[in-house]
C-alpha positions as CSV (number, residue, x, y, z in Angstrom):
1,M,10.9,2.4,51.9
2,V,12.3,0.3,54.4
3,F,12.9,-3.3,53.5
4,D,14.5,-6.4,55.2
5,G,18.6,-6.1,54.3
6,D,18.9,-9.8,54.8
7,C,16.1,-10.9,52.4
8,G,17.6,-11.8,49.0
9,F,14.0,-11.7,47.6
10,C,13.4,-8.4,49.1
11,R,17.2,-6.9,47.7
12,I,16.3,-8.5,44.0
13,W,12.7,-6.8,43.9
14,I,14.5,-3.3,45.6
15,A,17.0,-3.1,43.5
16,R,14.5,-3.2,40.5
17,W,12.6,-0.6,42.2
18,R,15.1,1.8,42.6
19,R,16.4,1.8,39.0
20,G,13.3,2.8,37.9
21,S,12.1,5.6,40.5
22,T,12.9,8.6,41.7
23,G,12.6,10.6,45.0
24,I,12.4,7.5,47.1
25,D,15.0,6.5,49.3
26,Y,15.1,2.6,50.0
27,V,16.9,1.8,53.4
28,P,17.0,-1.8,55.1
29,Y,15.6,-1.9,58.4
30,Q,18.7,-3.3,59.8
31,E,19.8,0.7,59.3
32,A,16.6,2.2,59.8
33,A,14.7,0.7,62.5
34,D,15.8,3.2,65.3
35,W,14.5,6.2,63.1
36,F,10.9,5.2,63.8
37,P,10.5,3.9,67.3
38,A,6.5,3.4,66.6
39,I,7.4,0.5,64.5
40,S,8.8,-2.8,66.0
41,R,11.5,-4.8,64.3
42,E,9.0,-7.6,64.1
43,A,6.6,-5.8,61.9
44,F,9.6,-4.4,59.6
45,A,10.6,-8.1,59.2
46,R,7.3,-9.2,58.1
47,A,6.5,-6.7,55.5
48,V,8.0,-3.5,53.7
49,H,7.0,0.2,55.0
50,L,6.5,3.1,52.9
51,V,7.1,6.5,55.1
52,E,6.0,9.5,53.2
53,P,6.9,13.2,54.2
54,G,3.6,13.8,55.9
55,G,4.1,11.1,58.6
56,K,1.7,8.5,56.5
57,V,3.0,4.7,56.7
58,S,1.8,2.2,54.3
59,R,3.0,-1.8,54.3
60,G,2.6,-4.7,52.4
61,A,1.0,-4.5,49.1
62,E,-0.1,-0.9,49.7
63,A,3.2,0.1,50.2
64,V,4.4,-1.3,47.0
65,F,1.7,0.1,44.9
66,R,2.4,3.6,46.5
67,A,6.0,3.9,46.1
68,L,5.7,2.5,42.1
69,A,3.0,5.4,42.1
70,L,5.4,8.3,43.5
71,G,8.6,6.4,41.6
72,R,6.6,6.3,38.0
73,P,3.6,8.0,37.2
74,R,2.9,5.5,34.6
75,R,2.5,3.0,37.3
76,R,-0.6,4.2,39.0
77,L,-3.3,1.8,37.7
78,P,-2.2,-0.7,40.6
79,L,-2.9,1.7,43.1
80,W,-5.9,3.1,41.7
81,L,-7.2,-0.8,41.5
82,Y,-6.2,-1.4,45.0
83,R,-8.0,1.7,46.0
84,H,-11.4,1.4,44.2
85,V,-12.0,-2.0,42.9
86,P,-13.9,-4.3,45.8
87,G,-11.5,-7.1,46.8
88,V,-8.5,-6.1,45.0
89,A,-7.2,-4.8,48.8
90,A,-7.9,-8.2,50.3
91,L,-6.7,-10.0,47.7
92,T,-3.0,-8.5,47.0
93,E,-2.6,-8.8,50.7
94,A,-3.1,-12.4,51.0
95,A,-0.7,-12.7,48.2
96,Y,1.8,-10.5,49.9
97,R,1.7,-12.6,53.2
98,L,2.1,-15.6,51.2
99,V,5.2,-14.4,49.1
100,A,6.7,-13.0,52.6
101,A,5.9,-16.2,54.3
102,R,7.8,-18.0,51.6
103,R,10.9,-15.7,50.8
104,Q,13.4,-18.4,49.9
105,L,11.0,-20.6,47.4
106,F,9.9,-17.2,45.7
107,S,13.6,-15.9,45.5
108,G,14.4,-18.8,43.9
109,L,11.4,-18.5,41.2
110,T,12.5,-14.7,40.9
111,R,15.9,-15.9,39.8
112,L,14.5,-18.6,37.7
113,L,12.2,-16.5,35.6
114,W,14.2,-12.7,35.7
115,G,17.7,-14.1,36.1
116,P,20.6,-12.8,38.5
117,N,20.2,-9.4,36.9
118,P,17.3,-7.5,39.0
119,E,17.8,-4.5,36.7
120,P,14.8,-3.7,34.6
121,P,15.4,-4.3,30.9
122,T,16.6,-1.7,28.1
123,Y,16.0,-2.4,24.7
124,I,18.1,0.3,22.9
125,L,20.6,-2.4,21.4
126,T,17.8,-4.5,20.4
127,R,16.1,-1.8,18.8
128,W,19.1,-0.9,17.2
129,L,19.9,-4.4,15.6
130,F,16.1,-4.6,14.9
131,I,16.0,-1.4,12.5
132,K,19.0,-2.6,10.9
133,G,17.6,-6.1,10.4
134,L,14.5,-4.8,9.1
135,A,16.6,-2.3,6.4
136,L,18.3,-5.7,5.3
137,I,15.0,-7.7,4.8
138,Y,13.5,-4.5,3.1
139,L,16.6,-4.3,0.8
140,I,15.9,-8.1,-0.1
141,A,12.5,-8.1,-0.8
142,F,12.9,-4.6,-3.1
143,L,15.9,-6.3,-5.2
144,S,14.2,-9.7,-5.2
145,L,11.1,-8.0,-6.8
146,L,13.6,-5.6,-8.8
147,V,14.7,-8.2,-11.4
148,Q,10.8,-9.6,-11.8
149,A,8.7,-6.5,-11.9
150,D,8.8,-6.2,-15.7
151,G,7.8,-9.4,-16.0
152,L,5.0,-9.5,-13.4
153,M,3.6,-6.1,-13.6
154,G,5.5,-3.8,-16.2
155,P,3.8,-2.9,-19.6
156,N,4.3,-6.0,-21.2
157,G,4.3,-8.2,-18.1
158,I,1.6,-11.2,-16.9
159,L,-0.4,-8.6,-14.9
160,P,0.1,-5.0,-16.1
161,A,-0.3,-2.5,-13.4
162,A,-1.7,0.1,-15.9
163,D,-4.2,-2.3,-17.0
164,Y,-5.1,-3.2,-13.5
165,L,-5.5,0.4,-12.1
166,Q,-7.6,1.6,-15.0
167,A,-9.9,-1.1,-14.5
168,A,-10.4,-0.3,-11.3
169,H,-10.9,3.4,-11.9
170,A,-13.4,2.8,-14.2
171,Q,-15.3,0.4,-12.0
172,L,-15.0,2.6,-8.7
173,G,-14.2,5.9,-9.6
174,T,-12.2,7.9,-7.1
175,D,-13.2,5.4,-4.6
176,A,-10.0,3.4,-6.6
177,Y,-7.6,5.2,-4.8
178,R,-8.8,4.3,-1.3
179,V,-9.3,0.9,-2.2
180,L,-6.0,0.6,-3.8
181,P,-3.8,2.6,-1.9
182,T,-0.6,2.7,-4.5
183,L,2.0,5.8,-5.7
184,A,1.7,3.9,-8.8
185,W,-1.5,6.4,-9.3
186,L,0.9,8.6,-10.5
187,H,1.6,7.1,-13.5
188,P,0.1,3.7,-13.7
189,G,2.2,2.8,-16.8
190,G,5.6,2.4,-18.2
191,A,8.5,1.6,-15.9
192,M,6.7,2.6,-12.5
193,P,6.8,-1.1,-10.9
194,V,10.5,-1.2,-11.3
195,I,10.7,2.6,-10.4
196,L,9.2,2.0,-7.1
197,C,11.4,-1.1,-6.5
198,A,14.6,0.6,-7.5
199,L,13.3,3.2,-4.9
200,G,12.7,0.7,-2.1
201,A,16.1,-0.2,-2.4
202,G,17.7,2.7,-2.3
203,L,15.8,4.0,1.0
204,S,16.6,0.5,2.6
205,L,20.1,1.4,2.1
206,V,19.4,4.8,3.5
207,L,18.1,3.3,6.5
208,L,20.7,0.6,6.6
209,A,23.3,3.6,7.0
210,G,21.2,4.8,10.1
211,L,19.8,8.1,8.7
212,A,16.3,9.5,9.1
213,P,14.8,6.5,10.3
214,V,11.3,7.8,11.0
215,P,10.6,9.3,7.8
216,V,12.9,6.6,5.8
217,L,10.4,3.8,7.2
218,A,7.2,5.6,6.3
219,G,8.5,5.7,2.7
220,L,9.4,1.9,2.7
221,W,6.4,1.2,4.1
222,A,4.8,3.3,1.4
223,L,6.6,2.0,-1.2
224,Y,6.3,-1.7,-0.7
225,L,2.3,-1.2,-0.1
226,S,2.3,0.2,-3.3
227,V,3.9,-2.9,-5.4
228,T,2.1,-5.5,-3.3
229,V,-1.2,-3.4,-4.4
230,I,-0.3,-3.4,-8.1
231,G,1.5,-6.9,-8.2
232,Q,-2.0,-8.4,-7.6
233,D,-1.6,-12.3,-7.2
234,F,2.2,-12.1,-7.3
235,L,2.2,-10.0,-3.9
236,A,-0.5,-11.6,-2.2
237,F,1.7,-13.7,0.4
238,Q,1.4,-13.9,3.6
239,W,4.9,-12.7,4.3
240,D,4.3,-9.5,1.8
241,G,1.8,-8.6,5.1
242,L,3.7,-9.5,7.4
243,L,6.5,-7.2,6.3
244,L,4.0,-4.5,5.7
245,E,2.7,-4.8,9.4
246,T,6.5,-5.1,10.9
247,G,7.6,-2.1,8.5
248,F,4.7,0.0,10.2
249,L,5.1,-0.8,13.8
250,A,8.6,-0.3,13.0
251,L,7.6,3.3,12.9
252,L,6.6,3.4,16.4
253,L,9.8,1.7,17.6
254,A,12.2,4.0,15.6
255,P,14.2,6.8,17.4
256,G,13.5,10.3,16.2
257,G,15.9,12.7,14.4
258,M,18.1,12.7,11.5
259,R,20.7,10.4,12.5
260,P,20.4,9.0,16.2
261,R,23.1,7.8,17.8
262,L,22.9,4.2,19.7
263,G,23.7,5.6,23.0
264,L,22.2,8.9,23.2
265,A,18.6,7.7,21.9
266,S,15.7,7.8,24.0
267,P,14.6,4.3,24.9
268,P,12.1,2.8,22.7
269,A,8.2,3.1,23.9
270,G,6.7,0.0,25.8
271,A,3.7,0.1,23.8
272,A,5.4,-0.1,20.3
273,L,7.5,-3.3,21.6
274,F,4.3,-4.8,23.2
275,L,2.6,-4.4,20.0
276,L,5.5,-6.1,18.1
277,R,5.4,-8.7,20.4
278,W,1.5,-9.6,19.8
279,T,2.3,-9.7,16.3
280,L,4.8,-12.3,16.8
281,F,2.5,-14.3,18.9
282,R,-0.2,-13.9,16.6
283,L,2.0,-15.3,13.7
284,M,3.3,-18.2,15.8
285,F,0.0,-19.3,17.6
286,M,-2.3,-18.7,14.7
287,S,0.3,-21.1,12.5
288,G,-0.6,-23.8,14.9
289,A,-4.0,-23.1,15.5
290,V,-5.2,-23.1,11.7
291,K,-3.7,-26.8,11.1
292,L,-6.1,-27.9,13.9
293,L,-8.9,-26.0,13.1
294,S,-9.2,-27.2,9.5
295,G,-9.8,-30.7,10.5
296,D,-7.1,-32.0,8.2
297,P,-6.5,-35.4,9.4
298,K,-3.1,-35.3,8.8
299,W,-2.1,-32.9,11.3
300,W,-4.4,-34.5,14.0
301,N,-2.5,-37.7,13.6
302,L,0.7,-36.0,13.1
303,S,1.6,-37.5,9.7
304,A,1.7,-34.3,7.8
305,L,5.6,-33.9,7.7
306,T,5.3,-37.3,5.7
307,V,4.3,-35.6,3.1
308,H,5.0,-31.9,3.2
309,Y,8.8,-31.8,2.4
310,E,7.8,-33.2,-1.0
311,T,4.6,-31.1,-1.5
312,Q,5.8,-27.6,-0.7
313,P,5.7,-25.3,-2.9
314,L,9.6,-24.8,-3.7
315,P,11.7,-27.8,-2.2
316,H,15.3,-27.7,-2.5
317,A,18.0,-30.4,-1.9
318,L,17.8,-30.6,1.8
319,S,13.9,-31.0,1.4
320,W,14.8,-34.3,-0.2
321,F,17.2,-35.5,2.6
322,A,14.2,-34.5,5.3
323,H,11.7,-36.5,3.1
324,Q,13.8,-39.7,3.7
325,L,13.6,-39.4,7.6
326,P,11.6,-42.3,9.6
327,A,8.1,-41.9,10.0
328,R,8.5,-41.6,13.7
329,I,11.0,-38.8,13.6
330,Q,8.2,-37.1,11.0
331,T,5.8,-37.6,13.8
332,A,7.7,-36.9,16.8
333,S,8.9,-33.7,14.5
334,C,4.9,-32.7,13.9
335,L,4.2,-32.9,17.5
336,V,7.2,-30.5,18.6
337,M,6.4,-28.1,16.0
338,F,2.6,-27.9,17.4
339,I,4.0,-27.4,21.0
340,V,6.6,-24.7,19.7
341,E,3.0,-23.1,17.6
342,L,0.5,-23.6,20.4
343,A,2.1,-23.5,23.6
344,V,5.3,-21.7,23.5
345,P,3.8,-18.4,22.3
346,F,2.2,-17.8,26.0
347,L,6.1,-17.5,27.0
348,I,6.3,-14.1,25.1
349,W,4.2,-12.7,27.9
350,M,6.3,-13.9,30.6
351,P,9.3,-12.4,32.3
352,R,13.0,-12.4,30.9
353,R,14.0,-16.2,30.9
354,P,10.8,-17.5,29.6
355,R,11.2,-15.2,26.7
356,Q,14.5,-16.3,26.1
357,V,13.1,-20.0,25.8
358,A,10.6,-18.9,23.2
359,F,13.0,-16.9,21.4
360,A,15.4,-20.1,21.3
361,A,12.2,-22.5,20.5
362,F,11.0,-19.9,17.6
363,A,14.4,-19.6,16.2
364,L,15.3,-23.3,15.9
365,L,11.8,-23.6,14.3
366,Q,12.6,-21.2,12.0
367,F,16.0,-22.5,11.1
368,L,14.7,-25.9,10.3
369,I,12.2,-24.3,8.1
370,L,14.7,-22.7,6.3
371,L,17.0,-25.7,5.9
372,T,14.1,-27.6,4.4
373,G,12.1,-25.2,2.1
374,N,12.3,-22.2,0.1
375,Y,10.4,-19.4,1.7
376,G,11.9,-15.9,0.5
377,F,12.8,-13.7,3.2
378,F,9.8,-15.1,5.5
379,N,12.2,-17.0,8.1
380,L,14.6,-14.0,8.0
381,L,11.5,-11.5,8.9
382,A,10.1,-14.1,11.8
383,L,13.4,-14.2,13.1
384,L,13.8,-10.4,13.0
385,L,10.2,-10.6,15.1
386,M,11.8,-12.7,17.7
387,L,14.7,-10.2,18.4
388,V,12.0,-8.0,20.4
389,L,12.1,-11.3,22.9
390,L,15.9,-10.3,24.0
391,D,17.0,-7.3,25.8
392,D,20.2,-5.4,25.7
393,D,21.7,-7.4,28.8
394,V,21.6,-11.0,26.7
395,L,22.3,-9.2,23.4
396,R,25.5,-7.5,24.8
397,R,26.7,-10.8,25.0
398,V,27.0,-11.6,21.2
399,V,27.2,-8.3,19.6
400,P,30.5,-6.3,18.8
401,G,31.6,-5.0,22.6
402,R,31.8,-1.6,21.1
403,L,28.1,-1.1,20.4
404,G,27.1,-2.0,24.0
405,W,29.6,0.4,25.6
406,H,27.6,3.2,24.6
407,L,24.3,1.7,26.6
408,G,25.0,3.0,29.7
409,A,25.1,6.9,28.8
410,S,21.6,6.9,27.1
411,D,19.0,9.2,27.7
412,R,16.0,7.4,29.3
413,R,13.1,10.1,28.8
414,I,10.9,10.0,26.4
415,R,8.8,12.9,25.0
416,R,5.2,12.5,26.6
417,L,3.4,13.7,23.4
418,R,4.9,11.2,21.1
419,Q,4.6,8.4,23.9
420,G,0.8,9.1,24.3
421,L,0.2,8.9,20.6
422,I,2.1,5.8,20.2
423,T,0.2,4.6,22.9
424,L,-2.9,5.5,21.5
425,M,-1.9,4.1,17.9
426,V,-0.8,0.9,19.5
427,M,-4.3,0.4,21.2
428,A,-6.0,0.8,18.1
429,L,-3.7,-1.7,16.3
430,F,-3.9,-3.9,18.9
431,A,-7.8,-4.0,19.1
432,V,-7.9,-4.5,14.9
433,G,-5.4,-7.3,15.3
434,L,-7.7,-9.0,17.9
435,M,-10.5,-8.5,15.7
436,K,-8.8,-10.4,12.7
437,M,-7.3,-13.2,15.0
438,S,-11.0,-13.4,16.5
439,D,-12.6,-13.5,13.0
440,R,-10.5,-16.6,12.1
441,L,-10.9,-18.4,15.3
442,L,-14.5,-18.2,15.8
443,R,-16.0,-18.5,12.4
444,P,-18.8,-19.1,11.2
445,A,-19.9,-16.6,14.3
446,P,-20.0,-13.2,12.6
447,L,-18.5,-10.2,14.1
448,P,-20.3,-7.3,15.4
449,A,-20.9,-5.0,12.8
450,A,-18.7,-2.1,14.4
451,A,-15.8,-4.8,13.8
452,R,-16.7,-5.5,10.6
453,K,-16.5,-1.8,9.3
454,A,-13.1,-1.3,11.2
455,L,-11.7,-4.5,9.4
456,A,-13.2,-3.0,6.1
457,W,-11.4,0.4,6.8
458,T,-8.4,-0.8,7.6
459,G,-7.8,-3.8,4.9
460,P,-6.7,-1.7,2.0
461,F,-3.8,-0.8,3.8
462,R,-2.6,-4.6,4.1
463,T,-1.1,-3.9,7.4
464,I,-2.9,-5.7,10.3
465,N,-3.3,-9.1,8.6
466,N,-4.4,-13.0,9.5
467,Y,-1.3,-15.8,9.3
468,G,-1.4,-19.3,9.3
469,L,0.2,-21.1,6.3
470,F,-0.4,-25.0,5.3
471,A,-3.8,-25.1,7.2
472,V,-4.7,-28.0,4.8
473,M,-1.6,-30.2,3.7
474,T,-1.3,-31.2,0.1
475,P,-1.0,-34.9,0.0
476,H,0.5,-35.2,-3.5
477,R,2.3,-33.2,-5.4
478,P,0.7,-31.6,-9.1
479,E,3.0,-29.9,-11.5
480,I,2.7,-27.8,-14.4
481,Q,4.7,-28.4,-17.5
482,I,4.7,-25.8,-19.9
483,E,5.4,-26.7,-23.7
484,G,5.3,-25.1,-26.9
485,S,4.9,-26.2,-30.4
486,R,5.1,-24.9,-34.0
487,D,3.4,-27.7,-35.8
488,G,1.0,-29.0,-33.0
489,R,2.9,-32.1,-32.9
490,A,6.1,-31.7,-31.7
491,W,6.3,-30.2,-28.1
492,E,9.2,-28.4,-26.5
493,A,9.2,-27.6,-22.6
494,Y,9.9,-24.5,-21.0
495,T,12.1,-24.6,-18.0
496,F,11.5,-22.5,-14.8
497,R,14.8,-21.2,-12.9
498,W,13.5,-22.5,-9.6
499,K,10.3,-25.0,-9.4
500,P,10.6,-28.7,-10.3
501,G,11.0,-29.7,-14.2
502,D,13.5,-32.2,-15.4
503,P,13.2,-35.2,-12.3
504,S,17.0,-35.3,-12.8
505,L,18.1,-31.8,-12.0
506,R,18.6,-31.3,-8.3
507,P,16.1,-28.6,-6.6
508,R,17.4,-25.6,-6.0
509,L,18.0,-23.3,-3.3
510,A,16.5,-19.4,-3.7
511,A,16.0,-18.1,-0.4
512,P,15.8,-15.3,0.4
513,H,14.9,-14.4,-3.3
514,M,11.0,-14.9,-3.7
515,P,10.6,-16.3,-7.3
516,R,7.0,-15.1,-7.4
517,L,6.0,-16.9,-10.8
518,D,7.4,-20.0,-9.6
519,W,5.5,-20.4,-6.7
520,Q,2.0,-19.3,-8.3
521,M,2.8,-22.1,-10.5
522,W,2.6,-24.4,-7.7
523,F,-0.8,-22.8,-6.7
524,A,-2.2,-22.8,-10.0
525,A,-1.4,-26.9,-10.0
526,L,-3.7,-27.4,-7.3
527,G,-6.7,-25.8,-9.0
528,D,-7.6,-25.6,-12.6
529,A,-6.9,-23.0,-15.6
530,R,-10.3,-21.4,-15.5
531,S,-10.0,-20.5,-11.7
532,T,-6.5,-19.0,-12.4
533,P,-7.1,-15.8,-14.4
534,W,-3.5,-14.8,-14.8
535,F,-2.6,-17.9,-16.4
536,A,-4.1,-17.1,-19.7
537,R,-2.5,-14.0,-19.9
538,F,0.6,-15.9,-19.0
539,R,0.0,-18.4,-22.0
540,Q,-0.3,-15.1,-24.2
541,A,2.6,-13.7,-23.3
542,L,4.6,-16.9,-24.3
543,L,2.8,-16.9,-27.5
544,E,3.8,-13.3,-28.4
545,G,7.1,-14.3,-27.2
546,R,7.6,-10.9,-24.8
547,P,11.5,-10.7,-23.4
548,E,10.2,-9.6,-20.1
549,V,8.1,-12.5,-19.0
550,L,10.9,-14.8,-21.1
551,R,13.3,-13.5,-18.5
552,L,11.6,-14.7,-16.0
553,M,12.2,-18.6,-17.1
554,A,15.4,-20.6,-16.9
555,H,15.4,-21.5,-20.7
556,N,13.1,-20.9,-23.5
557,P,13.1,-23.6,-26.2
558,F,12.2,-21.0,-28.9
559,P,14.7,-18.0,-28.9
560,D,14.3,-17.3,-32.6
561,R,10.8,-16.8,-32.9
562,P,7.8,-17.5,-30.5
563,P,5.9,-21.3,-30.8
564,R,2.8,-21.2,-32.6
565,Y,0.9,-23.1,-29.9
566,V,1.3,-23.3,-26.1
567,R,-0.4,-26.0,-24.1
568,A,0.2,-27.1,-20.3
569,V,0.7,-30.7,-19.2
570,L,0.0,-32.0,-15.4
571,Y,2.2,-34.4,-13.7
572,R,2.2,-35.9,-10.6
573,Y,6.0,-35.9,-8.9
574,R,7.3,-37.7,-5.9
575,F,10.4,-37.6,-4.6
576,T,12.9,-40.6,-5.2
577,K,13.6,-42.7,-2.7
578,T,17.1,-43.7,-1.4
579,G,19.1,-45.7,-4.3
580,E,17.2,-44.5,-6.9
581,D,18.2,-42.0,-9.8
582,G,17.6,-38.6,-10.0
583,W,15.8,-36.5,-7.5
584,W,12.0,-36.9,-8.7
585,Q,9.7,-39.4,-10.4
586,R,6.6,-38.1,-12.1
587,E,3.8,-39.6,-13.9
588,A,1.8,-37.7,-16.6
589,R,-1.6,-37.0,-15.7
590,G,-3.1,-35.2,-18.6
591,L,-3.6,-31.7,-19.9
592,Y,-3.9,-28.9,-17.5
593,A,-4.7,-26.7,-20.3
594,P,-5.2,-27.5,-23.9
595,P,-3.1,-26.1,-26.8
596,V,-3.9,-22.5,-27.9
597,S,-2.8,-20.2,-30.4
598,L,-2.9,-16.6,-31.3
599,R,-6.0,-15.3,-33.3
600,R,-5.1,-12.4,-34.8
601,Q,-7.9,-9.5,-34.8
602,A,-8.6,-6.2,-35.3
603,G,-8.1,-5.3,-31.9
604,G,-5.2,-7.0,-31.4
605,P,-4.1,-10.5,-30.5
606,E,-6.3,-13.2,-28.7
607,V,-5.7,-16.9,-27.3
608,A,-7.6,-19.2,-29.2
609,P,-7.7,-22.9,-28.7
610,L,-5.7,-25.0,-31.4
611,P,-7.9,-26.6,-34.3
612,A,-8.3,-30.3,-34.9
613,P,-5.0,-31.7,-36.7
614,P,-5.7,-32.5,-40.5
615,R,-6.0,-35.9,-41.4
616,T,-3.6,-37.5,-43.4
């Protein structure tokens, strides 16, 4: 390949091609012009020339495509298109002449988009940090659930896993194993939910230690899928699906072996990186799109943030301060949020520098969300996905130096069979993800039957999901207070650990812990008790005084024996203003659920309404 050695634009791209090609010599025409007297110096100055061993000479765009195909067999598509698709040759040659005539301009654009380092990016250190971060998030998720599992889905929990699986098997027969894929089928009752969480925490530590990443990641995905299935309503959040999707894609990214060393591992598959970026794109873009598609006027007039910090599921103390900001700042913040969620995601598909801009914008948004609300491990998981926008050259500037010292010795070979299998799987996962996103964007237009069948088949594995929180902004904050009584007249309130209760108490920071019951109480308050089946089971657990459920609460006003009656009172909460006492003001809105008691029958206890009080 003969090029213009005095052209800065040419030198940048030749340096990139040289790094990724074999069997090609790159020589400036200032040195090689005399070797080829049939080609004038003016011709060499106008375009690159590829001289092949058989004497064939090509120039311009064709020379570039032939060199890419010779140096990297996987890059044969551009040459095939050039040769076989009508118009491609003429179009690419015209584009080549346009760039060649304005080399200084395009040299500046190249440095702006790719940076000063012309070498192709590597992602070995990126992958190492990604796997470590994922191990930490898995550990947080499993430990957070471990302390709640008994009360949520244990034998005496609110939604016992054994009852759920037995009912599913009675209704679906053996098809229940496909519809509800969980390891809990091995032993539905007993301490299985706790055992699954404990195993998940243990495997997370193994992954954190760097041992056998592929099989360990497979085990973590299977364990988390198992607990999300039996967790029912309490594990139906979007970040649970996002963790399953990210964990599954990490299988395609991770290096093989029992203890792969950072510097000696093969580079990650480009197809796996693409799919992780595709997941990040869907997460960010759909978060903005669903807000506009809902038609909610508060999103369209940019006033949603004036109520969001107050009405979000679990505010903390900084949420109160964010709520006090002037309306014009809230409006400007909402506009910036839409720019980050709807425009910035397209930078994901651009070169190195725009991807770094996207990372900075996304990271800032997630940091602000983390500062103003309790969203468990979601923000950490979103930040982890954003890591695939940064290559080793960027990360070596911020990670400990000894991690970067080994990267130069990396073995860049990837086994073709594994690469091929990964590529096929990525194509399938991309297609299903595109169907999911299209189904949400194009409603009510139906998807083709084949697409619906593919979504139905993959749905039970919860690994390819739709995203987009707060499509409709909640304008007010209803809150449920659970109260118990022994005589039906004097009522005492149960206190939750994280959700608002006593107006004088400071809202607490829970993240990265995810308090499942407290979150579901927010959703329950938006509807009614009849549309929230688990709520009746919760009240029954309080009437029976089950310790597993009571441990989910901060304060039990009936430590000696359970109350005879339980009711739910609905309040409307709002943040206090600067200068007012306390953190909340509340106004009673009536009963959310009327008083009930236990009615003893031969088959066991049953919740019954409170009888009318006797006349006195």
